[in-house]
C-alpha positions in Angstrom: 0.0 -0.1 0.0 2.8 2.2 0.1 6.9 2.7 -0.2 9.3 4.9 1.6 11.9 6.6 -0.1 15.4 8.2 2.6 17.6 11.2 1.5 19.9 13.5 3.0 18.0 16.8 3.5 20.9 19.0 5.1 24.5 18.7 6.7 24.2 21.1 9.0 28.1 21.8 11.3 27.9 23.1 14.7 24.7 20.8 16.0 25.6 17.9 18.2 23.0 14.9 19.3 19.8 16.4 17.5 16.9 14.9 18.9 13.9 17.2 17.6 13.2 19.5 14.8 10.5 21.7 13.5 10.1 23.4 10.2 8.3 26.9 9.6 8.8 28.3 6.4 12.0 28.3 5.7 13.5 27.8 9.3 14.2 24.6 10.7 14.5 24.7 14.3 16.4 21.6 16.0 17.4 21.0 19.7 20.3 18.6 20.9 19.9 16.7 24.0 23.1 17.8 25.3 23.1 21.3 24.8 21.9 24.6 26.3 20.9 26.4 22.7 18.0 26.4 20.3 19.6 26.1 16.6 17.5 27.8 13.8 19.0 26.7 10.3 17.8 28.7 7.0 17.1 26.0 4.4 17.8 28.7 1.6 20.7 30.3 2.8 22.3 27.6 4.9 22.6 30.1 7.5 22.7 29.0 11.1 21.9 31.0 14.7 22.1 29.7 18.2 19.5 31.2 20.8 20.3 30.7 24.5 17.9 28.7 26.2 19.3 27.5 29.1 21.2 29.8 31.5 24.2 28.5 33.6 27.6 29.7 34.2 29.0 26.5 35.7 29.8 24.5 32.4 29.7 25.2 28.5 26.2 25.1 27.0 27.8 22.5 23.8 28.2 19.3 24.7 27.0 19.1 28.2 28.5 16.4 30.0 25.8 13.0 30.0 25.4 13.9 34.1 23.9 17.2 33.2 22.7 17.6 30.3 18.9 18.5 30.3 18.5 15.4 28.0 16.2 17.9 25.5 14.1 14.9 23.9 11.0 17.5 22.5 10.6 20.0 20.4 6.9 20.6 19.3 4.7 23.7 18.7 1.3 25.5 19.0 0.7 28.4 17.3 3.9 30.6 17.8 5.2 29.0 20.8 7.8 26.2 20.4 7.9 23.9 23.6 11.2 21.9 24.6 11.3 19.1 27.2 13.4 17.4 29.0 13.1 13.5 28.7 12.8 13.0 32.8 14.8 9.6 32.8 17.0 11.4 35.8 16.1 14.2 38.3 18.3 16.7 36.3 15.9 16.2 32.8 12.7 17.5 33.7 12.9 21.3 32.2 10.5 22.9 29.6 11.4 25.9 28.0 8.7 27.7 26.1 10.0 29.8 22.9 7.9 32.3 21.8 8.6 32.9 18.2 7.4 36.5 18.2 8.6 37.6 21.2 11.6 35.5 21.2 11.0 35.3 25.1 12.6 32.1 26.8 10.2 30.5 29.9 11.6 28.1 31.8 9.2 25.5 33.5 9.7 22.4 36.1 7.6 19.2 35.5 9.4 17.3 38.2 5.4 17.3 39.8 3.9 16.3 36.3 6.7 13.5 35.8 6.2 11.9 39.3 2.5 12.0 38.7 2.8 10.5 35.3 5.0 7.6 36.6 2.5 6.9 39.4 -0.6 6.5 37.0 1.3 4.6 34.9 3.0 1.9 37.1 6.2 2.9 35.6 9.3 3.3 37.8 12.2 5.9 37.4 14.6 3.3 35.4 11.8 3.1 32.5 10.5 6.6 32.6 11.5 8.6 29.0 9.7 11.0 27.3 10.6 11.5 23.8 7.8 12.9 21.5 4.8 15.4 22.3 2.0 16.9 20.9 -0.4 19.8 22.4 -2.9 20.6 20.2 -3.9 24.0 22.9 -6.6 21.8 24.6 -4.4 18.8 25.2 -1.3 16.9 25.6 0.3 13.9 24.0 3.4 12.6 25.9 4.9 9.8 24.1 7.5 7.3 26.7 10.0 5.4 25.2 10.2 1.8 26.2 13.9 1.1 25.8 14.2 0.3 29.5 14.5 -3.1 31.1 10.4 -3.2 31.2 9.7 -2.0 27.4 6.7 0.4 28.8 6.0 2.2 25.3 3.0 4.4 25.8 1.5 7.4 25.5 0.4 9.8 28.0 -3.4 11.9 27.4 -3.4 14.7 29.4 -6.7 16.5 29.0 -5.7 20.4 30.0 -3.2 23.1 28.9 -1.3 23.4 31.9 1.1 20.5 32.1 2.8 22.2 35.6 -0.5 21.5 37.4 -2.3 18.7 35.3 -4.3 16.1 36.5 -6.6 14.6 34.0 -4.2 11.7 33.0 -4.5 8.8 31.2 -1.9 6.2 30.2 -2.1 4.1 27.0 0.1 1.2 26.6 1.6 0.5 23.2 3.2 -2.7 21.5 5.9 -2.0 18.5 7.4 -4.4 15.8 10.7 -6.2 17.3 14.0 -6.7 15.6 15.6 -9.9 17.0 14.5 -9.7 20.2 14.3 -6.1 20.6 11.0 -4.1 20.7 11.2 -0.7 19.0 10.5 2.2 21.4 8.9 5.7 20.6 11.6 8.5 19.6 9.2 11.3 18.5 5.6 11.9 17.1 4.1 14.9 15.4 0.1 15.3 14.7 -0.8 16.1 11.0 -4.8 16.0 9.7 -5.9 14.2 12.4 -3.4 11.8 12.1 -0.3 11.1 14.3 2.6 10.3 12.7 5.7 8.6 15.0 9.1 7.3 14.5 10.4 4.7 16.6 14.1 2.9 17.3 14.9 -0.7 18.1 18.2 -0.4 20.4 19.9 -3.2 21.8 19.9 -1.6 25.4 17.6 -2.2 28.6 18.3 1.1 30.1 17.1 5.0 29.2 20.4 6.4 30.3 22.9 4.2 28.7 23.1 3.9 24.5 23.2 0.4 22.6 24.0 -0.9 18.8 20.9 0.3 16.8 19.1 -2.3 15.4 17.2 -0.2 13.2 13.8 2.4 13.0 10.5 2.2 11.9 7.5 5.5 10.9 4.1 4.6 11.8 0.9 6.3 12.3 -1.7 6.2 15.3 -5.8 7.1 15.3 -6.0 10.1 17.1 -9.0 9.2 18.5 -8.5 5.5 20.0 -4.5 5.8 19.9 -4.5 2.5 18.2 -1.7 1.8 15.8 -2.4 2.0 12.4 0.5 0.8 10.6 4.1 0.4 11.2 6.7 0.7 8.3 10.8 0.2 8.7 12.8 2.8 7.3 16.3 1.9 8.0 18.6 -0.6 9.7 21.0 1.3 11.4 20.2 5.1 12.2 18.5 6.1 15.1 16.1 8.7 14.5 15.2 11.2 16.8 13.2 13.9 15.7 10.3 14.2 12.9 8.5 17.1 11.5 6.3 17.8 8.3 7.6 19.0 5.1 5.1 18.7 2.2 2.4 16.7 1.0 1.0 15.8 -2.7 -1.5 13.8 -4.3 0.2 10.6 -3.6 2.9 10.9 -1.0 4.0 12.8 2.0 7.3 14.2 2.9 8.9 14.6 6.4 12.3 15.3 8.0 13.8 13.4 10.4 17.3 14.3 12.1 19.6 11.4 13.9 21.2 11.3 17.2 24.4 9.3 16.4 25.3 9.2 19.9 28.7 11.4 19.8 30.1 14.6 21.1 30.6 15.3 17.0 28.9 19.0 16.4 27.6 18.2 13.4 24.1 16.6 12.0 22.4 15.4 9.3 18.9 15.9 8.5 17.5 13.4 5.9 14.2 13.6 3.9 11.7 10.5 4.3 9.1 10.2 1.5 5.9 8.3 2.1 4.8 7.1 -1.3 0.8 6.0 -1.9 0.4 3.5 -4.2 -2.9 3.3 -6.6 -5.1 0.5 -5.5 -7.9 1.1 -7.5 -8.9 2.6 -11.0 -11.8 4.8 -11.4 -13.0 5.8 -14.8 -9.4 5.2 -16.3 -7.5 6.6 -13.6 -5.9 5.4 -10.4 -7.3 6.6 -7.0 -4.8 7.3 -4.5 -4.5 6.6 -0.9 -4.2 9.8 1.1 -3.4 10.0 4.9 -7.2 10.7 6.1 -8.1 7.3 3.6 -5.3 5.1 4.2 -6.0 3.3 7.3 -9.7 3.1 6.7 
C-alpha cells in the first residue's frame, strides 16, 4: 500500500546530538539533547543561528556532560510557541522551555511534579520513564514514553488540559511496537498531521534509558488520534537512530517528513534526512488511478 524513500536533506555543522526539529517557512528549528541552545537553520541560505535557552555559568552550553545534560528530547509547537521538554529519565532532566517565536522570550518551567504523577498513574518506575515525543493541540497534550528500559514501557499519556505543571486529567495508553530480533522498537518522536499521529521509533539493544546500545533499525508509523491505536508501522532504516520528525510537504500521492538523527557522539555535525512516504494506486476509477491519502489510507 505504500513505499518509503530516505535521502539526505541537509548537513549542518555546529549541531550535535540532534533530537528534535520543527520546520516553519524556511526556518528549521533543531534541538540537541546535550545543548543549552535552540538552533535555527535557514534551509535556503544555509545560515545557522543559536538561541540561548539555558543560563548556567558552571559549564559550557555545548556538549554538556551526560550526567548534567538537560536531555531535551522534545520539540513541538502550537501557534507561535515552541515547547522543548526534557526526557525526565533522571532528576536533572525535568525542564520545559517555552520559546515565543514573535517576542523571542524564553520561559523555563519545572515538570518534576508532573513527571512524578505520570509515573504513578502508569506504574512506570524511574528506570523506565523516558519522554521522547509530545503533541499539543491547544486543548490537550500527548506525551510519548520511550520503552527502552528493561520493562519496555512504550505508551502514550493523554493529558486533557493546557497547564502541564499542574495537570491531573491524565490517562495512560500502553503501546506495542514491532521487534527487530529480540528488541522491541520504542517511540522517539511524534507529530500530528491532519488528525493523524505520525511517529518514529527505534529498536536499540539496551535495557537502559540512560546508556546507549546497538541500533538495530528505525520505523515510521501512524496512530489513530481518537483511540490511540496503531494503524501501521513500516521499517525505514537498518542503522539510523532517528529522534525527531517534522512535516515537510504533501502532494496527491506522497507525504514528506524531515528526520534528525542522534549518533550518540560529541561531534558537532548533524544530518537532516527527508523521508518520503509514497501512496500507491490501488483502484482504477473511470480510467484513472485512485490514490491513498493520509485521510483514507487507514480506513
